[in-house]
N, C-alpha and C positions, 0 to 999 in steps of 0.2 A: 683876739676869738681867735684865728687859724691857731695861732701858737699853742693857744690850750688845746685848743683840737690834736693839734701833732702831737703834743706831749704826752697826751691821753694816751693818742694809738699808742705810743712810744710802749706809757706804762703797760697797757694791754695787753700789747704784743712778748714782753721779756716775762708778764705773767704766766701767759701762755707756754714758751715755752720752757719756762723755770716750769711748768705744770708734767711738760711734755719727759723734760729729763726727770724730775721725782719721781715719775708714772717709771719709768725707763730701767731707772737703778730700783725702783720696790719688785719692778717682776725681776726682773735679773738676778735678785738678792731670795726672791722666792723658792725663784728653777733653780740652784744653785746651791741650796737649802734643803729641798726636796728631789731627789735620783729619777726617783717613781718618775715625775711630773715634769722634769727635765724634756730628757727624749723625746715624747710628745709630742710637747711644747714646741721643742727647737722644732723637730721633720712638720708640723702643721704652719707654725711665723715661715719656716722654707717655701713651704708650698705657697702657702699669701703670697709673699716676695715675689716668684714667680712667674704668679699666676698675673700678680698687679705691671708688674716689667715687662708680659708679655702683652698683656691690652695695653699698656701704653705708649708701645714700642707698633705695636700696628693699629693704636687709634692716630698716631705721628706718620705713619708710610702712607695713609686712607687722607692725611690733608696735604701730603705735600704732593701725591696723585691727583687730588684735585686740583692744586694750585698749578699743577702740570698743564694739568687740561684745557683750563682757565688762558694760561698764557700762552703755552706751548705756540698758535697760531699765532696770535705777534705777535710774535717773534720772524716769525719768518714771512707776515708781512712784511714784518720793516725790512730784512736780507732781504728781499722782493723789492722794495724802495731803493735800498743802496743803488743792489743789481742794475734797477733800468736808468736809478740817473747818473751810473756810472756808465752806462749804454748811449749814455743823451738822452733817449726819450724823455718826456716828458710826463711824471706821473699825474696821473688825473686827481686832483680835488684832494690835494696838500694835505692844505691847512686842514682839511679838515680827518682825514688820517690821523696827522703828529694830534692833532686833538686827541683823535680816540684813541691813540696810542702811548698817551699819556698819563690817560686817566685808566688803561690797564696797566701801567708801569706802577700809580701808584697804588690801585688794588691789589695788584699781583704779584709785581718783582718784587726779587731780593735786594737787599740794602744796597747792593753789591752793582748789581745795575744799573741804579736809580744812580747811583753816587758817580760809574761809568758815562752815564748820560747827563745827567749837570756837569761834567766835566768837559764834556764835548760842546759841551750848548755854551759853560760859557767861554773858552776855545776860540769859538767860532766866534762868539759877540766881540771879545778883545782885539779878533784878528789873528790868523794863525799864521804864523814864523814860517812855515814852508808846510812842504808836502810832506815832510816824514812826521809833523810833528800829527800833521789831519791822520796819516795813518796808523800813526801811534795809537792818537784817543781811536779811533775805529778797531783797533786791534784789544782794546783795552775793553770795549762794551761788548765785542765777540768772544771773547775768553768769560768775562762775567755772566755772558746768554747762557754760553756752554757750559758755564760752571751750574749756573742755578737751574740747567736743565737735566743735572745728575754727571753732567760728560766730564773725564779726565784725561785731562789734555798734555801731560808730563813729556811725555815722546812723541807729541806733532808743534815741530816748530815756527815759530813763529808768521816767519814769510809761507810754510806749505800751507798754513791754515788761511793765510789772506790771497793765495794764488785760488781757493777758490771765488774768494770776487772779485780780482785785479790782476788779470789773465795775463801781466807783462809785467809783475813785480818781477820778478828774477832781472830784468835786465836795470832795475833800477835800484835792488834790497841783494847784500847778502843775510844769509841765514844770521834769525835774530834781529831784523827788517833792520843794521847797516847799511847806511847809505852806502852806494860804491858811489865809490870819487869818476868824478870825468877823467876822461883817457884823454889827453889835449891829439888833434888825428894828424898824423903822417908829414903833414905839409908842416905844425905849425913846431912836431918836434926837431925838427930839421930849418928849420929857417925865422924859430921863433914868433910870437904870438902880432908883434909889429907895434909894440905901444913902447 
């Protein structure tokens, strides 16, 4: 039954596409066979296309702004939670907040933010290999959030972006979040590690 329905939908779709193509061909054939009607028809068609494109982009921009208005506060609350967690302050009602955050993400978040959030959760569940991995996952989530809100971060270095949340990041990472190698202290350099 389902295959029959799919087949009939496919046939109806093909018939509609063919009807549009035949209608377009007949219209263009008529326009170019009658030069007196071609000019006004082309101008009118162009005006309709410009109006339709303008309406489409206006509606897209309004919908995007509405979504941004819905999700921006959620992202801000999440970043505040990350900052509080990093400073050692225990967040109040963490489970309640995370439930609301995930609900808002489901309704208003972009696919890239949702994917970055899921990747961060999966990595945490399986066990993070290092602080570097945790920082990279946070960076990916923050980049996705900023992109979702319309920011273009081409000139913003990863370490500078993360510096807003982790103040001593310069001590641990070079640009592009490359971990700094731990240099031996002076005694180790002169006498060896003793092992």
